[in-house]
C-alpha positions, -999 to 999 in steps of 0.1 A, spaced: 84 648 -414 118 638 -421 143 651 -397 173 674 -403 200 642 -408 173 625 -430 168 656 -451 207 661 -454 213 621 -463 190 628 -492 207 656 -504 234 640 -503 231 611 -518 208 633 -546 240 657 -551 265 624 -552 241 605 -577 241 638 -601 279 640 -601 288 605 -609 264 609 -635 281 638 -648 317 629 -651 332 607 -672 325 568 -663 366 560 -666 370 591 -635 345 580 -617 355 542 -621 393 550 -604 374 572 -580 350 542 -569 382 517 -568 403 540 -550 374 545 -524 372 505 -523 408 499 -521 411 523 -486 384 506 -473 398 473 -474 430 485 -459 410 501 -428 398 469 -425 367 476 -407 340 455 -394 324 454 -433 357 441 -448 359 416 -419 325 405 -427 332 395 -463 363 379 -453 345 355 -430 321 346 -457 348 339 -478 364 320 -459 334 295 -461 336 298 -498 374 290 -503 380 266 -472 399 269 -438 429 254 -457 433 281 -482 461 305 -475 454 337 -459 470 357 -492 440 344 -509 418 351 -492 430 388 -486 433 391 -525 393 379 -526 384 407 -504 401 432 -520 387 421 -552 353 416 -537 355 452 -524 364 465 -560 335 445 -572 308 458 -547 326 494 -558 316 489 -590 279 473 -582 274 515 -569 289 530 -595 267 510 -618 238 516 -601 243 554 -599 253 551 -638 225 533 -649 200 559 -660 226 577 -682 243 543 -693 239 542 -732 211 515 -739 230 497 -767 255 490 -737 227 479 -711 208 456 -735 242 440 -755 265 433 -724 248 404 -712 249 370 -730 231 345 -708 241 312 -709 227 282 -693 186 276 -693 178 313 -704 159 299 -738 139 279 -711 127 307 -692 121 325 -725 98 295 -739 80 293 -703 71 332 -708 59 327 -742 36 303 -736 24 322 -704 36 309 -673 57 328 -648 93 327 -644 109 337 -609 147 342 -610 164 336 -576 195 356 -572 222 361 -544 243 394 -539 261 391 -571 273 410 -599 247 436 -608 209 427 -601 202 458 -611 213 454 -649 198 422 -649 164 432 -640 170 463 -664 184 439 -691 154 412 -688 129 445 -689 144 455 -722 138 423 -738 100 427 -735 92 394 -724 70 399 -694 65 426 -664 94 423 -643 85 429 -605 112 428 -577 110 431 -542 132 455 -526 148 457 -487 136 491 -476 163 519 -472 164 547 -441 156 575 -449 123 569 -468 130 594 -492 164 580 -502 144 545 -506 122 565 -526 150 575 -548 160 539 -556 123 529 -562 123 560 -587 154 549 -604 144 511 -609 114 520 -624 130 541 -649 147 511 -659 115 494 -665 109 473 -636 82 473 -609 97 476 -574 78 464 -543 90 474 -507 96 444 -483 80 458 -455 57 490 -449 38 491 -487 4 498 -493 1 458 -501 9 420 -495 46 418 -516 38 377 -517 1 383 -529 16 410 -555 38 385 -569 17 356 -572 -9 375 -595 19 387 -617 32 355 -621 -4 337 -629 -6 362 -654 28 351 -672 54 375 -657 89 378 -645 96 381 -604 133 388 -596 139 379 -559 175 381 -540 174 354 -512 206 343 -503 204 364 -470 174 364 -447 164 400 -437 132 395 -417 138 365 -392 115 340 -403 138 328 -431 144 292 -448 171 273 -429 193 255 -457 231 239 -455 252 264 -471 289 254 -478 288 231 -453 271 254 -426 236 265 -413 221 295 -432 190 312 -434 178 326 -469 148 341 -478 118 315 -492 92 335 -513 105 328 -542 105 291 -535 70 293 -518 58 317 -547 68 285 -568 48 265 -547 18 282 -547 16 298 -583 30 269 -603 58 294 -619 92 281 -630 116 286 -601 152 294 -619 181 302 -600 208 329 -620 243 338 -609 256 372 -620 292 382 -622 315 409 -637 329 406 -671 354 429 -685 331 458 -692 299 437 -694 280 415 -670 281 373 -667 244 355 -666 241 321 -658 205 307 -658 204 275 -640 179 247 -648 144 248 -630 138 235 -596 106 218 -598 78 213 -569 85 179 -552 51 156 -557 53 149 -521 53 166 -488 37 196 -470 40 230 -487 63 238 -455 83 207 -471 82 213 -505 97 249 -497 124 238 -477 134 211 -506 138 238 -530 157 266 -511 181 235 -502 185 234 -542 184 269 -546 217 269 -521 228 244 -536 233 264 -571 241 297 -553 269 276 -539 281 266 -573 281 302 -588 300 316 -557 325 292 -562 332 302 -597 330 339 -588 338 345 -557 352 380 -559 316 388 -567 299 377 -541 285 412 -523 281 397 -489 291 422 -465 265 410 -436 264 379 -417 247 353 -436 260 325 -417 239 312 -387 268 312 -367 275 348 -375 241 359 -374 237 344 -335 270 358 -325 260 395 -341 229 395 -322 235 412 -292 253 443 -306 
């Protein structure tokens, strides 16, 4: 049975969710931006981690003022993600479905789905991936299945799952669920459906090591492993905020190499995913919401704490 603290946490989120949905969006946007600016000025550990990650993106020679401005915009972007996450259930359908105009190889993805071939969209923590999943579900091209990192307490995680399911997505917990997420995703992909997997940070300790912005980094390898296992098309996707709407760029399919073991092919494909993420993050660094250690040197330094 959940303790008092857990029940209060869930109740607080439920109250906040209700308030954010009921008040005018413009009011709430100002409140969330103010909160982001206050957090940025306090320079807590998460802001400092964001700046450490962004430093890799813009390079050691970039002026400190440039880094500080990027981190300020990054905190505002992160706050906008949460505002939209709370408000998606009451967002007008025409804004939700009309607010994205994908560029790149999106038509290729639709062609794969029309031919009965599954598609794996590999995404970083950028922009609003909940909106992107809901937008894809609204296209009617196939079932959209995502894997979510489990939040604590369970009541809060269950609420986020229910929210995403109302948007038309199927959500699998990364751990503690009733089935094996990899097996379920493989079945969905073999029947010509869609998997959306956030994979720019290893949350299991067993990720794939790649080169990322000139450093070692571990990423979740499930997207590439599923492509090798099922033959589904692996396509990195970059998401960002564009005015009041959302930008989406679908990169070219990363094909399974002809040579090598399954592990070697998975590693090679994840390196290509990392390269696609690099390009997208360099173009929209303020929308990369990476407030946790992601580079191996930072992860190793944080472990004793």
